[in-house]
VOGU-3710 file (C-alpha; in Angstrom, 3 decimals, decimal comma):
1> myfysiigwf> -108,281/22,800/110,690  -110,121/25,083/108,385  -112,461/22,530/108,162  -112,921/21,666/111,476  -113,935/25,661/112,637  -116,353/25,719/110,214  -117,903/22,831/111,818  -117,032/24,545/114,678  -119,001/27,549/114,093  -121,935/25,535/112,836
11> gaiiyliaya> -122,459/23,689/115,778  -122,084/27,441/118,316  -124,861/28,408/115,598  -126,671/25,862/115,747  -126,738/26,028/119,742  -127,493/29,760/118,975  -130,522/29,440/116,938  -131,841/26,304/119,059  -131,874/28,473/122,371  -133,177/31,704/120,721
21> llslnrlksd> -136,520/29,597/119,228  -136,567/27,899/122,509  -136,586/31,587/124,931  -138,734/33,618/121,943  -141,294/30,322/122,388  -141,105/29,975/118,655  -140,052/25,687/120,332  -141,219/24,167/122,924  -138,269/22,218/125,166  -140,853/18,983/124,875
31> kptyhvlnil> -140,782/18,959/120,947  -138,249/17,210/119,696  -136,704/19,804/116,853  -135,831/21,195/119,857  -132,765/18,238/121,392  -132,290/17,382/117,673  -131,070/21,074/117,113  -128,496/20,250/120,671  -127,961/16,749/119,410  -126,762/18,302/115,726
41> gacalivngi> -124,810/20,644/117,385  -123,176/19,129/120,583  -122,285/17,160/117,273  -120,451/19,142/115,486  -118,352/21,237/118,266  -117,339/17,642/119,450  -116,410/17,382/115,570  -114,441/20,746/115,964  -112,696/19,549/119,742  -111,525/16,423/118,469
51> prndfpaifl> -108,548/17,623/116,401  -107,894/20,168/119,225  -107,330/17,772/122,351  -110,414/20,155/123,517  -111,413/17,257/126,105  -113,601/19,967/128,191  -115,156/20,967/125,404  -115,758/17,401/124,444  -116,501/15,911/127,276  -118,897/18,912/127,598
61> naawgliavi> -120,616/18,540/124,505  -121,010/14,629/124,517  -122,790/15,431/127,621  -125,065/18,113/126,336  -125,708/15,661/123,139  -126,580/12,133/125,798  -128,987/15,187/127,411  -130,379/15,892/123,992  -131,213/12,507/122,753  -132,042/11,394/125,901
71> atlktkqkkd> -134,979/13,970/126,475  -135,821/13,033/122,685  -136,346/9,135/122,855  -138,563/10,662/126,055  -141,011/12,740/124,166  -141,153/10,362/121,525  -142,439/7,287/124,616  -144,648/10,156/125,374  -146,640/10,145/121,251  -146,616/6,826/121,582
//
């Protein structure tokens, strides 16, 4: 379980970094980097929630990650 806790903390920190960078105008929400950070955070927190059967957290992070994937695809389409 210790391994999953480390992964979970990594995900939480990645989420906070993404939000802080966005809030401090270091990242823009229309850039893929912001969404990739959210995807990484979501995946890490999903991995953390699975062995704990933490279904609300798994659902929330899966939805958050899916939104980030869609946003990444939309920002990529804008470039093309």
